[in-house]
NUMARFI-726112 format. One record per residue (C-alpha): residue number from 1; residue in three letters; x, y, z. Coordinates in nm, 4 decimals. Example, Ala and Ser with C-alpha at 12.3 -4.5 7.8 and 13.67 -1.06 7.14 Angstrom:
<atoms>
   resi   resn          u          v          w
      1    ala     1.2300    -0.4500     0.7800
      2    ser     1.3670    -0.1060     0.7140
</atoms>
This chain:
<atoms>
   resi   resn          u          v          w
      1    met     8.5260    12.3179    16.3749
      2    ser     8.1410    12.2795    16.3910
      3    leu     7.8834    12.3795    16.1665
      4    thr     7.6314    12.6672    16.2692
      5    asp     7.2781    12.7529    16.1140
      6    thr     7.4557    13.0772    15.9517
      7    ala     7.7072    12.8323    15.7841
      8    leu     7.4366    12.6050    15.6509
      9    lys     7.2101    12.8728    15.5115
     10    ala     7.4896    13.0246    15.3646
     11    ala     7.6152    12.6883    15.1867
     12    lys     7.5735    12.7344    14.8158
     13    pro     7.5753    12.4762    14.5404
     14    lys     7.9256    12.4422    14.3231
     15    gln     8.0316    12.2634    14.0269
     16    lys     8.1003    11.9388    14.2069
     17    pro     7.9756    11.7893    14.5317
     18    tyr     8.1457    11.9175    14.8591
     19    lys     8.1446    11.8196    15.2111
     20    leu     8.0536    12.0553    15.5270
     21    gly     8.1994    11.8921    15.8583
     22    asp     8.0432    11.9189    16.2033
     23    ser     8.1705    11.6477    16.4577
     24    arg     8.2141    11.2890    16.5180
     25    gly     8.1338    11.1892    16.1587
     26    leu     7.8552    11.4101    16.0770
     27    phe     7.8876    11.6029    15.7266
     28    leu     7.6674    11.7951    15.5122
     29    leu     7.6703    11.6877    15.1266
     30    val     7.6118    11.9679    14.9069
     31    his     7.5392    11.8715    14.5494
     32    pro     7.5679    12.0808    14.2458
     33    gly     7.1817    12.0790    14.1760
     34    gly     7.1229    12.2268    14.5147
     35    gly     7.0248    11.9212    14.7275
     36    arg     7.1921    11.8827    15.0809
     37    trp     7.2073    11.5673    15.2587
     38    trp     7.3289    11.4687    15.5879
     39    arg     7.5749    11.1807    15.6131
     40    leu     7.7328    11.0355    15.9105
     41    lys     8.0807    10.8397    15.8411
     42    tyr     8.1683    10.5762    16.0795
     43    arg     8.3249    10.2190    16.0847
     44    his     8.2090     9.8974    16.1770
     45    gly     8.3375     9.5397    16.1692
     46    gly     8.6629     9.7078    16.0208
     47    lys     8.4886     9.8863    15.7312
     48    glu     8.4270    10.2612    15.6551
     49    lys     8.0306    10.3031    15.5837
     50    leu     7.7951    10.5912    15.5417
     51    leu     7.4374    10.6550    15.6826
     52    ser     7.1954    10.9069    15.5906
     53    leu     7.0430    11.1024    15.8281
     54    gly     6.8034    11.3257    15.5935
     55    thr     6.8048    11.6371    15.4000
     56    tyr     6.8654    12.0072    15.4897
     57    pro     6.6719    12.2004    15.5994
     58    asp     6.3996    11.9631    15.6600
     59    thr     6.6317    11.7610    15.9069
     60    ser     6.7703    12.0385    16.1016
     61    leu     7.1352    12.0803    16.2394
     62    gln     7.0066    11.9968    16.5495
     63    leu     6.7854    11.7018    16.4538
     64    ala     7.0957    11.5699    16.2631
     65    arg     7.3299    11.5777    16.5716
     66    thr     7.0495    11.3878    16.7434
     67    lys     7.0412    11.1321    16.5133
     68    arg     7.3979    11.0818    16.4417
     69    asp     7.4224    11.0791    16.8521
     70    glu     7.1739    10.7752    16.8352
     71    ala     7.3793    10.5920    16.5641
     72    arg     7.6654    10.6127    16.7628
     73    arg     7.5023    10.4738    17.0668
     74    leu     7.4169    10.1651    16.8538
     75    leu     7.7650    10.1567    16.7291
     76    ala     7.8988    10.1439    17.1030
     77    ala     7.6844     9.8457    17.1604
     78    gly     7.8279     9.6678    16.8825
     79    lys     7.5337     9.7104    16.6488
     80    asp     7.5832     9.8623    16.2863
     81    pro     7.3056    10.1583    16.2063
     82    ser     7.2772    10.0892    15.8595
     83    ala     7.1617     9.6880    15.9387
     84    glu     6.9523     9.7837    16.2452
     85    arg     6.7749    10.0473    15.9911
     86    gln     6.7365     9.7974    15.7417
     87    ala     6.5932     9.5713    15.9789
     88    ala     6.3254     9.7956    16.1389
     89    lys     6.2170     9.9054    15.7605
     90    ala     6.1597     9.5303    15.6941
     91    ala     5.9828     9.4627    16.0230
     92    ser     5.7701     9.8026    15.9265
     93    ala     5.6864     9.6739    15.6085
     94    glu     5.4851     9.3816    15.7775
     95    thr     5.3116     9.5812    15.9851
     96    phe     4.9104     9.7101    15.9309
     97    ala     5.0330    10.0489    15.8267
     98    gly     5.3118     9.9156    15.5829
     99    ile     5.1191     9.7044    15.4115
    100    ala     4.8240     9.9412    15.4178
    101    thr     5.0896    10.2241    15.2405
    102    glu     5.1758     9.9312    14.9938
    103    trp     4.8137     9.8694    14.9126
    104    gln     4.7286    10.2153    14.8753
    105    glu     5.0188    10.2946    14.6412
    106    gln     4.8860    10.0275    14.4451
    107    arg     4.5688    10.2049    14.3629
    108    arg     4.6863    10.5270    14.3208
    109    gly     4.5730    10.6910    13.9592
    110    lys     4.3385    10.3839    13.9638
    111    ile     4.0625    10.5675    14.1834
    112    ser     3.9952    10.9564    14.2048
    113    glu     4.2069    11.1739    14.4487
    114    ser     3.9220    11.2420    14.6794
    115    thr     3.8797    10.8581    14.7307
    116    trp     4.2125    10.8084    14.7889
    117    gly     4.2198    11.0755    15.0360
    118    lys     3.9439    10.9702    15.2706
    119    val     4.0940    10.5898    15.2557
    120    asn     4.4269    10.7077    15.3645
    121    trp     4.2309    10.9208    15.6611
    122    leu     4.0786    10.6214    15.7238
    123    leu     4.3747    10.3990    15.7498
    124    val     4.6410    10.6782    15.9011
    125    asp     4.4204    10.8835    16.1180
    126    leu     4.1779    10.6598    16.2606
    127    leu     4.3278    10.3131    16.2523
    128    gly     4.7183    10.3843    16.2300
    129    pro     4.7348    10.4931    16.5829
    130    his     4.5656    10.1724    16.7391
    131    ile     4.6663     9.9085    16.5029
    132    gly     4.9071    10.0897    16.2839
    133    ser     5.2437     9.9241    16.4194
    134    lys     5.0578     9.5665    16.4660
    135    pro     5.2233     9.2968    16.2382
    136    val     4.9331     9.2040    16.0351
    137    ala     5.0305     8.8309    16.0537
    138    thr     4.9337     8.8175    16.4404
    139    leu     4.6311     9.0846    16.4376
    140    lys     4.3309     8.9641    16.6068
    141    ser     3.9820     9.0667    16.5217
    142    ala     3.9267     9.1570    16.9337
    143    glu     4.2048     9.4238    16.8335
    144    ile     4.0825     9.5780    16.5150
    145    leu     3.7152     9.6068    16.6786
    146    arg     3.8794     9.7996    16.9674
    147    ala     4.0045    10.0161    16.7230
    148    leu     3.6699    10.0128    16.5381
    149    arg     3.4907    10.1060    16.8694
    150    arg     3.6751    10.4065    16.9144
    151    ile     3.5331    10.5384    16.5803
    152    glu     3.1796    10.4142    16.6648
    153    ala     3.1909    10.5964    17.0309
    154    arg     3.2240    10.9426    16.8091
    155    gly     2.9245    10.8607    16.6909
    156    thr     3.0377    10.8161    16.3466
    157    his     2.8925    10.4689    16.2683
    158    glu     2.8881    10.5078    15.8805
    159    thr     3.2886    10.5569    15.9128
    160    ala     3.3544    10.2623    16.1796
    161    his     3.1727    10.0363    15.8757
    162    arg     3.3883    10.1708    15.6131
    163    ala     3.7011    10.1302    15.8334
    164    arg     3.6159     9.7979    15.8707
    165    gln     3.5834     9.7299    15.4851
    166    val     3.9145     9.8992    15.4185
    167    ala     4.1035     9.7188    15.6714
    168    gly     3.9702     9.4016    15.5256
    169    gln     4.0799     9.4931    15.1950
    170    val     4.4102     9.5720    15.3605
    171    ile     4.4567     9.2624    15.5112
    172    arg     4.3453     9.0415    15.2415
    173    tyr     4.5878     9.2171    15.0261
    174    ala     4.8471     9.0990    15.3006
    175    val     4.6926     8.7329    15.2510
    176    ala     4.7082     8.7626    14.8738
    177    thr     5.1136     8.8523    14.8756
    178    gly     5.1797     8.5855    15.1768
    179    arg     5.2278     8.7938    15.4608
    180    ala     4.9211     8.6974    15.6400
    181    glu     4.7072     8.3478    15.6779
    182    ala     4.3477     8.4972    15.7238
    183    asp     4.1329     8.7986    15.7434
    184    pro     4.0195     8.8703    16.1051
    185    thr     3.7734     9.1035    15.9804
    186    ala     3.5504     8.8561    15.8308
    187    ala     3.4650     8.7496    16.2352
    188    leu     3.3479     9.1277    16.2636
    189    arg     3.0324     9.0939    16.0414
    190    gly     2.7622     9.2100    16.3091
    191    ala     2.9820     9.3377    16.5618
    192    leu     2.9272     9.6899    16.4770
    193    ala     2.5981     9.8870    16.5450
    194    pro     2.3970     9.8413    16.2391
    195    leu     2.3471    10.1294    15.9924
    196    val     2.0428    10.2794    15.9092
    197    ile     2.0619    10.3912    15.5450
    198    thr     1.9397    10.6843    15.4186
    199    ala     1.9082    10.7942    15.0406
    200    arg     2.0280    11.1241    14.9291
    201    ala     1.7365    11.3813    14.9619
    202    ala     1.6153    11.4420    14.6130
    203    ile     1.2571    11.5946    14.4574
    204    thr     1.1083    11.3640    14.2163
    205    glu     0.7176    11.4789    14.1985
    206    pro     0.7090    11.6511    13.8854
    207    arg     0.5182    11.9596    14.0051
    208    lys     0.7878    12.0287    14.2890
    209    ile     1.0720    11.9681    14.0422
    210    gly     0.8724    12.2863    13.8648
    211    ala     0.8765    12.4741    14.1519
    212    leu     1.2489    12.3787    14.2106
    213    leu     1.3633    12.5227    13.8542
    214    arg     1.1743    12.8159    13.9131
    215    ala     1.3520    12.8728    14.2540
    216    ile     1.6806    12.7969    14.0629
    217    asp     1.6099    13.0327    13.8279
    218    ser     1.5595    13.3240    14.0725
    219    tyr     1.8725    13.2579    14.2581
    220    gln     2.0815    13.6107    14.2970
    221    gly     2.4078    13.4563    14.3765
    222    gln     2.7438    13.4536    14.1961
    223    pro     2.6811    13.4027    13.7985
    224    thr     2.9121    13.0534    13.8529
    225    val     2.7043    12.9025    14.1258
    226    ala     2.3679    13.0217    13.9095
    227    ala     2.4952    12.8270    13.5837
    228    ala     2.5846    12.5286    13.8114
    229    leu     2.2412    12.5196    13.9765
    230    arg     2.0959    12.5752    13.6216
    231    leu     2.3152    12.2593    13.4904
    232    ala     2.2670    12.0207    13.7479
    233    pro     1.9315    11.9007    13.6787
    234    leu     2.0001    11.8935    13.2797
    235    leu     2.3335    11.7153    13.2963
    236    phe     2.2404    11.5105    13.6320
    237    val     2.6679    11.4121    13.6445
    238    arg     2.7996    11.3687    14.0167
    239    pro     2.8467    11.7251    14.1625
    240    gly     3.2075    11.6735    14.2200
    241    glu     3.2341    11.5901    13.8094
    242    leu     3.0391    11.9123    13.7623
    243    arg     3.2479    12.1497    14.0069
    244    ala     3.5833    12.0072    13.8316
    245    ala     3.4494    12.0791    13.4734
    246    gln     3.7227    12.2313    13.2264
    247    trp     3.6576    12.4326    12.9272
    248    glu     3.8965    12.1848    12.6952
    249    glu     3.6683    11.9007    12.7668
    250    phe     3.3620    12.0554    12.5856
    251    asp     3.2114    12.0908    12.2280
    252    leu     2.9897    12.3265    12.2264
    253    asp     2.9327    12.3228    11.8407
    254    ala     2.9237    11.9248    11.8522
    255    gly     2.6854    11.9361    12.1763
    256    gln     2.9364    11.7068    12.4108
    257    trp     3.1259    11.6886    12.7059
    258    arg     3.4000    11.4546    12.7308
    259    ile     3.4832    11.3860    13.0798
    260    pro     3.8373    11.2257    13.1091
    261    ala     3.8684    10.8723    13.2995
    262    glu     4.0988    11.0499    13.5794
    263    arg     3.7978    11.2586    13.6845
    264    met     3.5592    10.9876    13.6920
    265    lys     3.4417    10.7708    14.0046
    266    met     3.4989    10.4492    13.8107
    267    arg     3.8104    10.5663    13.6023
    268    glu     3.6542    10.5160    13.2555
    269    pro     3.5898    10.8359    13.0415
    270    his     3.2329    10.9582    12.9881
    271    ile     3.0323    11.1416    12.7433
    272    val     2.7514    11.3720    12.8268
    273    pro     2.5204    11.4888    12.5184
    274    leu     2.4574    11.8628    12.5717
    275    ser     2.1077    11.9718    12.5246
    276    lys     2.0438    12.2918    12.3346
    277    gln     1.9330    12.4424    12.6506
    278    ala     2.2752    12.3458    12.8192
    279    val     2.4782    12.4386    12.5448
    280    val     2.2888    12.8498    12.5887
    281    ile     2.3709    12.7928    12.9845
    282    leu     2.7472    12.7378    12.8758
    283    arg     2.7889    12.9823    12.6196
    284    glu     2.6497    13.2608    12.8753
    285    leu     2.9054    13.0975    13.1401
    286    ala     3.1690    13.1019    12.8979
    287    gln     3.1706    13.4938    12.9272
    288    his     3.2455    13.4807    13.2590
    289    thr     3.5133    13.2079    13.3183
    290    gly     3.5905    13.1075    12.9533
    291    pro     3.7457    13.0066    12.7251
    292    asp     3.9658    12.7698    12.9130
    293    gly     4.0522    12.6651    13.2615
    294    leu     3.7475    12.5589    13.5230
    295    leu     3.3914    12.6358    13.4288
    296    phe     3.3473    12.7046    13.8286
    297    pro     3.6546    12.8323    13.9797
    298    ser     3.6694    12.9230    14.3342
    299    leu     3.6426    13.3068    14.4122
    300    arg     3.9691    13.2507    14.6371
    301    ser     4.1642    13.0849    14.3190
    302    lys     4.0885    13.0572    13.9391
    303    ala     4.3243    12.7291    13.9774
    304    arg     4.0575    12.5467    14.2095
    305    pro     3.6874    12.4881    14.1514
    306    met     3.4265    12.5906    14.3678
    307    ser     3.3775    12.3752    14.7217
    308    asp     3.2045    12.0653    14.7131
    309    asn     2.9554    12.2340    14.9563
    310    thr     2.8733    12.5177    14.7155
    311    leu     2.5840    12.3784    14.5265
    312    asn     2.4021    12.2323    14.8753
    313    ala     2.4563    12.5993    14.9989
    314    ala     2.2726    12.7571    14.7364
    315    leu     1.9927    12.5198    14.7680
    316    arg     1.9565    12.5994    15.1595
    317    arg     1.9596    12.9703    15.0440
    318    leu     1.6709    12.8989    14.8021
    319    gly     1.4862    12.7342    15.1224
    320    tyr     1.5393    12.3564    15.0534
    321    ala     1.6533    12.1950    15.3455
    322    lys     1.9257    11.9203    15.3157
    323    asp     1.6389    11.6446    15.4045
    324    glu     1.4327    11.7746    15.1207
    325    met     1.6860    11.8322    14.8309
    326    thr     2.0868    11.8050    14.7428
    327    ala     2.3057    11.8571    14.4905
    328    his     2.3394    11.4944    14.4240
    329    gly     1.9855    11.4599    14.4047
    330    phe     1.9678    11.5604    14.0640
    331    arg     2.0765    11.2175    13.9782
    332    ala     1.7948    11.0616    14.1515
    333    met     1.5350    11.3073    13.9943
    334    ala     1.6502    11.2195    13.6321
    335    ser     1.6656    10.8500    13.7222
    336    thr     1.3336    10.8252    13.8667
    337    cys     1.1742    11.0414    13.6313
    338    leu     1.3159    10.9025    13.2942
    339    thr     1.2334    10.5245    13.4372
    340    glu     0.8511    10.6773    13.4905
    341    gln     0.8915    10.8026    13.1339
    342    gly     0.9620    10.4812    13.0039
    343    phe     1.3129    10.5106    12.9203
    344    ala     1.5101    10.1818    12.9247
    345    asp     1.6937    10.1149    13.2409
    346    pro     2.0427    10.0265    13.0554
    347    leu     2.0363    10.3458    12.8727
    348    ile     1.9659    10.5433    13.2086
    349    glu     2.2556    10.3547    13.3781
    350    leu     2.4757    10.4416    13.0965
    351    gln     2.3957    10.8152    13.0859
    352    leu     2.4400    10.7959    13.5060
    353    ala     2.7973    10.6611    13.4346
    354    his     2.7420    10.3651    13.7086
    355    ala     2.9686    10.0760    13.7961
    356    glu     2.8375     9.7722    13.6126
    357    arg     3.0023     9.4963    13.8597
    358    asn     2.9086     9.2068    13.5988
    359    glu     3.2291     9.1875    13.3528
    360    val     3.0264     9.0628    13.0794
    361    lys     2.7629     9.3198    13.1370
    362    ala     3.0401     9.5937    13.1477
    363    ala     3.1893     9.4584    12.8257
    364    tyr     2.8517     9.4712    12.6653
    365    lys     2.8582     9.8165    12.7915
    366    arg     3.1478     9.9190    12.6855
    367    asp     3.0849     9.7823    12.2947
    368    arg     2.7351     9.9434    12.2943
    369    trp     2.8749    10.3093    12.4221
    370    ala     2.9012    10.4421    12.0602
    371    ala     2.6154    10.2928    11.9199
    372    arg     2.3613    10.4075    12.2104
    373    met     2.5151    10.7852    12.1681
    374    thr     2.2106    10.8907    11.9253
    375    glu     1.9437    10.7465    12.1960
    376    arg     2.1543    10.9006    12.4581
    377    thr     2.1521    11.2488    12.2939
    378    lys     1.7580    11.1936    12.2124
    379    met     1.6965    11.1311    12.5734
    380    met     1.8902    11.4190    12.6996
    381    gln     1.6986    11.6712    12.4701
    382    ala     1.3820    11.5136    12.5568
    383    trp     1.5039    11.5379    12.9187
    384    ala     1.5507    11.9368    12.8692
    385    asp     1.2597    11.9811    12.6882
    386    tyr     1.0485    11.7856    12.9652
    387    leu     1.1818    12.0154    13.2594
    388    asp     1.1095    12.3314    13.0453
    389    gly     0.7473    12.2224    13.0464
    390    leu     0.7678    12.1562    13.4292
    391    arg     0.9328    12.5050    13.4797
    392    ala     0.6531    12.6846    13.2805
    393    gly     0.4118    12.4922    13.5078
    394    ala     0.2577    12.2931    13.2255
    395    asn     0.0624    11.9808    13.2528
    396    val     0.2772    11.6648    13.2893
    397    val     0.4066    11.5327    12.9236
    398    gly     0.5314    11.1958    12.8584
    399    ile     0.9137    11.2847    12.7408
    400    lys     0.9344    10.9339    12.6155
    401    arg     0.6473    10.9710    12.3638
    402    lys     0.7863    11.3371    12.3080
    403    ala     1.1294    11.1947    12.2123
    404    gln     0.9994    10.9862    11.9656
    405    ser     0.8072    11.2281    11.8131
</atoms>
């Protein structure tokens, strides 16, 4: 007797696994833990074998029967469905899509989830439909270029360039693992339209900074957004790091914010010394969203941070156009002004948590991290005091001189 959807829905786990038979070798295996697996029993080469056809309800009764019929057609042609599946899987592993998936899994946990997601979008959604099924060992420069041209034709030139870079990384991984001989993306340098690089908009002129700070103080929106706007220039972390901040990361008495490695762009922990002004804002904010969880939760769910466009939207409400000031621009503001005031570039770079490409310099930076914490703390306090002066409309005072005094 064949199975029905009603019988499948009514199937409950028992103490031992049991089978619900359908027809032509198809049955559902119900596990004590609740898992329900489609299996096909068949004979090939004089041996009885089993083929997995998916799980219920993800694989419906109709789809399971379709898979069964496909397997039995292979049997009628003298082929073993299990062996055919293994061969197809092996072939898939040699394709651009298969190797891209493997390469991505190698990187999971080593880069931020947002970066992982963007790269996955490039590989799966943009490149996948055009070169995903191609064996990477025979992939030609012209084939990759055609895929990139499709992206470029949409007017997304930067995305096309990024896709070329990512494709090259995947293929070089294939070369390193013995599944390709060379990287055909190397021949594509100069083949795409050149990029016009524009820096993120930032205000760096002291008097304009003062006007911006006064505008932020006048913001009439949500208290959490107002607090984030006020903290952004004081802390000058990346907007994503600020939005996802957790109360457990803060020690307000010690005046430190310790951001864990998994939330940092370069996957290394980062310490932000908190000025007295920042601590005041944080204590006020704690009355709204503390003492645990997110500092800046979404209005829709306390389990999710505010959206990545919230701060930029708030700046637009204050009258600042996207080519004038951005949330990320607070980093450029601090970097520019601190440099002009005489603070050492390595100290500023440490506080910005910029990646150090030179491994020797990177090791030196890690060794000097704790030793320079006192200097960084003084710099952050001097910076906050300097911003207070600009906000009040005072004459520009050298903050390096102020920090030393």
